[in-house]
N, C-alpha and C positions, 0 to 999 in steps of 0.2 A: 544549494538550489532548492527552491520551494516548488512543490508540485501539489496538485489537487487531484485526489483519487475520486473519480466520478462514479464508477459502477463496476461490478464484476459480472461478466457475461457468461461465465462457466455454467454449464447445465447443473453440475453438482459441485459447488465450490468447496475446496478443502480449507476449512477454517484454520486448522493448525498450521498449514503451509503458508497461508496469508499472514497470520500472526508472526510466524518466524521470519518471513520476508520483510515485513514492516520493521521488525526489531533489528534485522540485519542492515537494512539500507538507511534507516533513519538515524540522525545524529542525536536526537534527544527524546527517544521513546523507549520506555522499558517494556517488558513483556506484558504486564497487567494493562498498561495504557494501550499497547498494540492490540490486545484482546478486545478492549472496549471500542477502539477505532474500527476494528474488523467487523464487530457487530453492527456498528453504525453504517458502515459501507454496505454490508450485506442486506441491511434493511432498506437501502436505496438512497441514503443521504450521502452527499460528497464529504470528503475528509481532506484536510490540508496537512501535509507533513513536510519537514525539512529533510533532505537527503544528503548523505555524505559526499565526499569528493568524487568518487568513482561513479559518476552518474550513468554512464552507458551500461554498465552491468546491472545497476539498480533498475533502470528502465526495461532492460531485457527480462529481468526477473518478474517484473510486473506484467509484462506482455505474456510471459509464459503461463501466468496464473489467470489470464483473460481479464485483467483489470484495466479498464480505460482510465486514462489520466490526461491532465493538461499541465504544461509547464507554466508556472506563474512567474518565476524569476530565473 
C-alpha cells in the first residue's frame, strides 16, 4: 500500500522515533533514506512511502507520532 505522509503535528517531534517508524513500516526504505525523508517531512513537505503488509499497525504507529497521512493505493 502506498501512503503520503503529509505533516507532523507534534509540538516537539521525536526525529529518531519517526526515522525508526518509517524504517520499520516501509518495504523499501533503509535508515539513511528514512532520515532524509523525516527531515523533508519535518520541513513541511509531503513524503510518499510504500508500507508493508500489516498496514493497520503501521497506520497506528504513524498516528501515535502525530503524523498526518493519506492513503494513495
